[in-house]
C-alpha positions as CSV (number, residue, x, y, z in Angstrom):
1,M,-3.2,-1.3,18.0
2,G,-5.2,0.7,20.4
3,N,-6.5,4.2,20.3
4,N,-4.9,7.2,22.1
5,Q,-1.3,6.4,20.8
6,T,0.7,9.5,20.7
7,A,3.7,9.6,18.5
8,V,6.9,11.4,17.3
9,L,7.6,10.9,13.7
10,V,11.2,10.6,12.8
11,A,12.9,11.0,9.4
12,I,16.2,11.4,7.8
13,G,16.0,14.4,5.5
14,D,18.0,16.1,2.8
15,A,18.5,19.9,3.4
16,R,18.5,20.6,-0.5
17,Q,15.0,19.1,-0.8
18,P,13.0,20.1,2.4
19,E,9.6,20.0,0.7
20,L,10.2,16.4,-0.4
21,T,11.1,15.6,3.3
22,T,7.8,17.3,4.5
23,E,5.8,15.3,1.7
24,H,7.2,12.0,3.1
25,L,6.5,13.0,6.7
26,D,2.8,14.0,5.8
27,E,2.4,10.4,4.2
28,L,3.8,8.9,7.2
29,A,1.4,10.9,9.5
30,F,-1.6,9.7,7.3
31,L,-0.2,6.1,7.8
32,A,-0.2,6.6,11.6
33,E,-3.7,8.4,11.7
34,T,-4.8,5.1,9.7
35,A,-3.3,2.9,12.4
36,G,-4.9,5.0,15.1
37,I,-1.7,6.8,16.3
38,I,-1.7,10.6,16.7
39,A,1.3,12.4,15.6
40,E,2.3,15.0,18.1
41,K,5.8,16.1,16.8
42,R,8.0,15.6,13.8
43,M,11.8,15.3,14.0
44,V,14.0,15.5,10.7
45,Q,17.8,14.8,10.8
46,N,19.6,15.8,7.8
47,L,22.1,13.2,7.0
48,K,23.8,11.8,3.7
49,A,23.1,8.3,5.2
50,P,21.5,7.0,8.3
51,D,23.8,6.3,11.3
52,S,24.5,2.6,11.5
53,R,24.2,2.6,15.3
54,T,21.0,4.6,16.1
55,F,19.6,5.7,12.7
56,I,19.6,9.4,13.5
57,G,22.9,9.7,15.6
58,K,23.8,10.1,19.4
59,G,22.7,13.9,19.6
60,K,19.4,13.3,17.9
61,V,18.6,10.3,20.1
62,E,19.1,12.5,23.1
63,E,16.9,15.1,21.9
64,L,14.2,12.6,20.9
65,K,14.6,10.7,24.5
66,S,14.1,14.1,26.2
67,Y,10.8,15.0,24.4
68,V,9.5,11.6,24.4
69,F,9.8,11.4,28.2
70,E,8.9,15.0,29.0
71,N,5.7,14.6,27.1
72,N,4.7,11.1,28.1
73,I,4.8,9.8,24.2
74,T,3.9,6.3,23.9
75,T,5.1,5.7,20.3
76,V,8.2,6.5,17.9
77,V,7.7,6.0,14.3
78,F,10.6,6.0,11.8
79,D,10.1,6.7,8.2
80,D,12.6,4.1,7.1
81,D,13.2,0.6,8.1
82,L,15.5,0.1,11.1
83,S,18.0,-2.9,11.1
84,P,17.8,-5.3,14.0
85,S,20.9,-3.5,15.7
86,Q,19.2,-0.2,15.2
87,L,16.3,-1.2,16.7
88,R,18.2,-2.8,19.8
89,N,20.1,0.2,20.4
90,L,16.8,2.6,20.2
91,E,15.0,0.1,22.5
92,K,17.7,0.6,25.2
93,E,17.8,4.2,24.9
94,L,13.9,4.8,24.9
95,N,13.1,2.0,27.4
96,P,15.6,2.3,30.4
97,K,14.8,-0.3,33.3
98,D,13.9,2.4,35.7
99,R,11.2,4.0,33.6
100,E,7.7,2.4,34.0
101,Q,6.2,3.7,30.9
102,G,7.2,1.8,27.8
103,V,7.7,3.3,24.3
104,K,6.7,1.5,21.2
105,I,9.0,1.7,18.2
106,Y,7.8,1.3,14.6
107,D,9.7,1.5,11.6
108,R,7.9,2.4,8.1
109,S,7.4,-1.5,7.1
110,L,6.2,-2.6,10.5
111,L,3.5,0.4,10.5
112,I,2.4,-0.6,7.2
113,L,2.1,-4.5,8.1
114,D,0.2,-3.6,11.0
115,I,-2.3,-1.6,9.1
116,F,-2.6,-4.4,6.5
117,L,-3.2,-6.9,9.5
118,K,-6.0,-4.7,10.8
119,R,-7.4,-4.2,7.3
120,A,-7.3,-7.7,5.8
121,Q,-10.9,-9.3,5.6
122,T,-10.3,-12.6,3.8
123,A,-8.7,-15.6,5.4
124,Q,-6.1,-15.4,2.3
125,A,-5.2,-11.8,3.1
126,R,-4.9,-12.3,6.8
127,T,-2.5,-15.3,6.2
128,Q,-0.5,-13.3,3.8
129,V,0.0,-10.3,6.1
130,E,0.6,-12.4,9.2
131,L,3.3,-14.4,7.2
132,A,4.9,-11.1,6.0
133,R,4.8,-9.6,9.7
134,N,6.4,-12.8,11.1
135,Q,9.1,-12.9,8.5
136,Y,9.8,-9.3,9.5
137,L,9.7,-9.5,13.1
138,L,11.8,-12.5,13.5
139,P,15.4,-11.1,13.1
140,R,14.1,-7.9,15.2
141,L,12.8,-9.4,18.4
142,T,14.3,-7.5,21.5
143,R,13.7,-7.9,25.2
144,L,11.3,-5.0,24.9
145,W,9.5,-5.7,21.8
146,T,6.0,-5.2,22.4
147,H,4.4,-5.8,18.7
148,L,3.8,-9.6,19.5
149,E,1.1,-8.7,21.8
150,R,3.1,-9.7,24.6
151,Q,2.9,-7.8,28.1
152,R,6.1,-6.3,29.2
153,G,5.6,-8.0,32.6
154,G,9.0,-10.2,33.1
155,T,10.9,-9.3,30.0
156,G,12.7,-6.2,31.3
157,T,15.6,-8.0,33.0
158,R,19.0,-8.5,31.2
159,G,19.8,-12.0,30.3
160,G,18.2,-15.1,32.0
161,A,14.5,-15.4,31.8
162,G,14.3,-12.5,29.3
163,E,16.6,-14.1,26.9
164,R,15.0,-17.3,27.2
165,E,11.7,-15.8,26.4
166,I,13.1,-14.3,23.2
167,E,14.4,-17.8,22.1
168,T,10.8,-19.1,22.8
169,D,9.5,-16.4,20.7
170,R,11.9,-17.1,18.0
171,R,10.8,-20.8,17.8
172,N,7.2,-20.2,17.9
173,I,7.7,-17.6,15.1
174,R,9.6,-19.9,13.0
175,Y,6.9,-22.7,13.3
176,R,4.3,-20.3,12.6
177,I,6.0,-19.3,9.4
178,T,6.1,-23.0,8.3
179,L,2.5,-23.3,8.9
180,L,1.5,-20.0,7.1
181,K,3.6,-21.0,4.1
182,D,1.6,-24.3,3.9
183,E,-1.5,-22.7,4.1
184,L,-0.7,-20.1,1.5
185,E,0.5,-23.0,-0.8
186,K,-3.0,-24.6,-0.5
187,I,-4.6,-21.0,-1.2
188,D,-2.4,-20.6,-4.1
189,R,-3.3,-23.9,-5.9
190,Q,-7.0,-23.0,-5.3
191,R,-6.6,-19.6,-6.9
192,Q,-4.6,-21.2,-9.7
193,T,-7.6,-23.6,-10.5
194,Q,-10.1,-20.4,-10.4
195,R,-7.8,-18.6,-12.7
196,K,-7.6,-21.5,-15.2
197,S,-11.4,-21.1,-15.3
198,R,-11.2,-17.5,-16.2
199,S,-8.5,-18.0,-19.1
200,N,-11.3,-17.1,-21.9
201,I,-12.3,-13.8,-20.7
202,V,-10.6,-10.4,-20.7
203,R,-9.4,-9.3,-17.4
204,V,-9.1,-5.7,-16.2
205,A,-7.1,-4.7,-13.1
206,L,-7.2,-1.3,-11.0
207,V,-3.9,-0.3,-9.9
208,G,-2.5,2.7,-8.5
209,Y,-0.9,4.5,-5.2
210,T,-2.9,4.1,-2.2
211,N,-5.9,6.4,-1.8
212,A,-5.9,7.3,-5.4
213,G,-9.6,6.7,-5.5
214,K,-9.3,3.0,-7.1
215,S,-12.2,1.6,-5.0
216,T,-14.6,4.7,-5.7
217,L,-13.9,4.1,-9.5
218,M,-14.6,0.3,-9.0
219,N,-17.8,1.2,-7.5
220,V,-18.9,3.6,-10.4
221,L,-17.6,1.2,-13.1
222,S,-19.1,-2.1,-11.6
223,G,-22.0,-0.6,-9.2
224,S,-20.6,-2.8,-6.4
225,G,-20.2,-1.8,-2.9
226,V,-16.5,-1.9,-2.5
227,L,-15.3,0.0,0.7
228,A,-14.1,3.5,-0.3
229,E,-12.9,5.8,2.3
230,N,-10.1,8.6,2.8
231,K,-7.7,6.1,4.4
232,L,-4.7,4.7,3.3
233,F,-5.0,1.0,2.3
234,A,-8.7,1.0,2.5
235,T,-8.6,-2.0,0.3
236,V,-6.3,-5.0,1.0
237,D,-8.3,-7.8,-0.4
238,A,-8.7,-7.9,-4.1
239,T,-12.3,-7.6,-5.2
240,V,-13.3,-9.1,-8.6
241,R,-16.6,-8.2,-10.4
242,K,-17.9,-9.7,-13.8
243,I,-19.0,-6.8,-16.1
244,T,-20.8,-7.2,-19.4
245,F,-20.6,-4.3,-22.2
246,G,-23.4,-5.3,-24.4
247,N,-22.4,-9.0,-25.3
248,I,-18.7,-8.7,-24.3
249,P,-18.0,-9.8,-20.7
250,F,-14.8,-9.0,-18.9
251,L,-13.5,-9.1,-15.3
252,L,-12.8,-6.2,-13.3
253,S,-10.4,-6.3,-10.1
254,D,-9.6,-3.8,-7.5
255,T,-6.4,-4.5,-6.0
256,V,-4.3,-3.3,-3.0
257,G,-2.9,0.3,-3.3
258,F,1.0,0.6,-3.7
259,I,3.1,3.0,-1.9
260,R,6.8,4.0,-1.8
261,K,9.1,1.5,0.2
262,L,6.2,-1.1,0.3
263,P,7.8,-3.9,2.3
264,H,9.6,-6.6,0.5
265,H,8.1,-9.3,2.6
266,L,4.6,-8.0,1.9
267,I,5.2,-8.1,-1.9
268,E,6.3,-11.7,-1.6
269,S,3.6,-12.7,0.4
270,F,1.0,-11.1,-1.7
271,K,1.9,-13.0,-4.7
272,S,-1.3,-14.6,-5.2
273,T,-3.4,-11.6,-4.8
274,L,-0.8,-9.6,-7.1
275,D,-1.5,-12.3,-9.8
276,E,-4.8,-10.4,-10.4
277,V,-2.5,-7.6,-11.6
278,R,0.1,-9.8,-13.4
279,E,-2.4,-11.9,-15.3
280,A,-4.5,-8.8,-16.5
281,N,-5.1,-8.1,-19.9
282,I,-5.4,-4.2,-19.3
283,L,-4.3,-2.2,-16.3
284,L,-6.3,1.0,-15.3
285,H,-3.5,3.1,-13.5
286,V,-5.6,5.2,-11.4
287,V,-3.8,8.5,-10.1
288,D,-5.0,11.2,-7.7
289,V,-4.0,14.0,-10.1
290,S,-4.9,16.5,-7.4
291,H,-2.0,15.4,-5.3
292,P,1.1,17.7,-5.6
293,Y,3.4,14.8,-6.0
294,H,1.1,12.6,-8.3
295,D,3.9,12.2,-10.8
296,N,6.1,10.7,-8.1
297,H,3.3,8.5,-7.2
298,I,3.1,7.4,-11.0
299,E,6.8,6.6,-10.9
300,V,6.3,4.5,-7.7
301,V,3.5,2.2,-9.2
302,S,5.3,1.9,-12.6
303,N,8.4,0.8,-10.6
304,T,6.4,-1.7,-8.6
305,L,4.5,-3.1,-11.7
306,A,7.9,-3.6,-13.2
307,D,9.2,-5.4,-10.0
308,I,6.3,-7.8,-10.1
309,G,6.5,-8.6,-13.9
310,A,3.6,-6.6,-15.0
311,S,5.3,-3.7,-17.1
312,Q,4.5,-5.1,-20.4
313,I,0.6,-5.1,-19.8
314,P,-1.2,-2.4,-21.7
315,V,-2.1,0.6,-19.4
316,V,-4.9,3.4,-19.4
317,L,-3.7,6.2,-17.3
318,V,-6.9,7.4,-15.4
319,L,-6.0,10.9,-13.9
320,N,-8.7,10.7,-11.1
321,K,-10.1,13.7,-8.8
322,V,-9.9,16.3,-11.8
323,D,-12.6,18.3,-9.9
324,L,-10.1,18.8,-6.9
325,L,-7.4,19.9,-9.5
326,K,-9.6,22.4,-11.0
327,A,-10.8,23.6,-7.4
328,K,-7.0,24.3,-6.7
329,Q,-6.2,26.1,-10.0
330,T,-7.8,29.7,-9.3
331,D,-5.6,31.9,-11.0
332,E,-5.7,30.4,-14.7
333,P,-7.6,27.6,-16.6
334,L,-6.0,24.3,-16.6
335,D,-4.2,23.2,-19.8
336,L,-5.4,19.6,-19.6
337,D,-4.6,18.9,-23.3
338,S,-1.0,19.9,-22.5
339,M,-0.8,17.6,-19.5
340,K,-2.2,14.8,-21.5
341,R,0.5,15.5,-24.4
342,Y,3.0,15.1,-21.6
343,Y,1.9,11.8,-20.3
344,N,1.6,10.6,-23.9
345,E,5.3,11.5,-24.5
346,H,6.3,9.6,-21.4
347,G,5.0,6.3,-22.4
348,F,1.2,6.4,-21.8
349,A,-0.8,6.0,-25.0
350,Q,-4.3,6.2,-23.3
351,V,-4.7,8.9,-20.8
352,I,-8.0,10.3,-19.5
353,F,-8.9,12.8,-16.8
354,V,-11.9,12.0,-14.6
355,S,-13.9,12.4,-11.5
356,A,-15.2,9.1,-9.9
357,E,-16.7,11.2,-7.3
358,T,-18.5,13.6,-9.4
359,G,-18.8,11.6,-12.5
360,E,-17.2,13.9,-14.7
361,N,-15.9,12.1,-17.8
362,M,-17.0,8.7,-16.6
363,L,-19.1,7.9,-19.9
364,E,-15.8,8.7,-22.0
365,L,-13.9,6.5,-19.7
366,K,-16.4,3.7,-20.1
367,K,-16.3,4.0,-23.9
368,L,-12.5,3.9,-23.9
369,L,-12.4,0.9,-21.8
370,F,-15.1,-0.6,-23.9
371,E,-12.8,-0.2,-27.1
372,E,-9.7,-1.5,-25.1
373,V,-11.7,-4.7,-23.8
374,K,-12.9,-5.3,-27.4
375,K,-9.4,-5.5,-28.8
376,E,-8.5,-8.0,-26.2
377,H,-11.6,-10.0,-26.6
378,L,-11.0,-10.2,-30.4
379,K,-7.5,-11.8,-29.6
380,I,-9.2,-14.4,-27.7
381,F,-12.0,-14.9,-30.0
382,P,-10.7,-13.7,-33.4
383,N,-13.5,-15.3,-35.5
384,F,-16.1,-13.2,-34.1
385,L,-17.4,-10.4,-36.1
386,K,-15.5,-7.2,-35.4
387,D,-18.6,-5.1,-36.1
388,G,-20.8,-7.2,-33.8
389,Y,-20.0,-5.3,-30.7
390,E,-21.4,-1.9,-29.7
391,F,-21.2,0.1,-26.6
392,A,-23.9,-0.5,-24.3
393,P,-24.6,0.2,-20.6
394,F,-22.9,-2.2,-18.1
395,R,-24.2,-5.2,-16.5
396,T,-22.4,-6.4,-13.4
397,E,-22.5,-9.5,-11.3
398,Q,-20.2,-10.7,-8.4
399,V,-17.5,-13.4,-9.0
C-alpha cells in the first residue's frame, strides 16, 4: 500500500450505542493510519443488520458515491467483512466504466491482512499472512479488484478478456495456496522439533489487545530490543528470550496482538505462532488500562484465548499504562484497590498495575512473575529444594 491514500470509513451503527460506534471507527481509523491511509470522512448507517446487497443500503451507497467522486477519494474502508456479492455490487457502483480514477475497497479483514503482510519480518510470518490473504481473496476476485497488485489496464470490460483474467487469477491463487500450505507444514515440523527441546523449561507468553504495550514490557523484562511503537500490530513475529531468575530459567515470548473481529483465516494460518501461547505455562495478559474500552479489550482477548484452546492456562492480569490512567483522573484519586478486587471477582486471581514506560511497579511485577515461574518450575523438577530459589536480578539471552 502506498502513501497519500485518502479514505472514507464506513460502519453499521447502533443508534442506541453511538459511543460504541465511535470507538469502533476510532480503531478503524487507527488501522487505516497504520496502513498508510488517511481517513477524511466517516459514514455510519444505523441498521439492525447489514443490507444483503450493498451492506449499507441503496440510499447510503448513493451518498457514499457522491462524496467519493466529488472529493477524489481513493479508498473506502468498511468496518466489517463484505461478502463476495456485496463487494461485487459496491465495485460496480464505485468504479463505473466511464470514470478514470479507480476506488479501492477494503473491508476490515483485508485491511488487517495487508497490515500483517507489511509488518511480517520472518519467512514464517510472511508465509502465514500470504496464505491467509490468498484464502480470503479467492472468493472475492472481481474485474476491478486491485489488491493483487494487478494494474487496472485491460480489466475494465464486461466479460471476454476480463473474465478470463479472473479465472487465470483464481487458478494462480489456488496453486499458490497449495504451495504455501506445503511450506507451512515444513515450518510447523521444524517448530515442533524446537518446542520439544524446550519441554523442560517454564514458558511465559505475553498476550493482549494490539497496542497494549506488550513489546515495551518485553523490553523491560528481558532487556531485548523488540520493536515497540504506537501502531497497531507493531509485533507480528513471535519473539522468544531466555531469562534466568537467580538459578531458575524460563522462556518469555512476545506474541501478535489480538483485536476484535480478527480474521478467521489469519488465526488458522498463525497456528504455529499461536502455539507459543497455547503451550505456555503462564500468560501475562497485558492491558492498556488507560483506554476507555479496556474492559472490552480484556473480553476480546479472553474470548480469543478460548477460541485457540488456551483458556485454562494461569493468567497474570497486567494492567499497563497506569501512569496515563492517573493523568486522566484529575477530579479524585484512583481507587486501584477497588479496581483490583473487581478483576479478582471476575476470574483474575493475579492482578497488578504497572507502567512499562515509566517503570512503575516493575520490580513488584518481576517478583510476582518469579513466584509464578517458581511454582511451574517445581512441577517440572519436584525434587529440587523449594527453598533453594530466591528472587535475583534477571539474566537474558536470545533463543
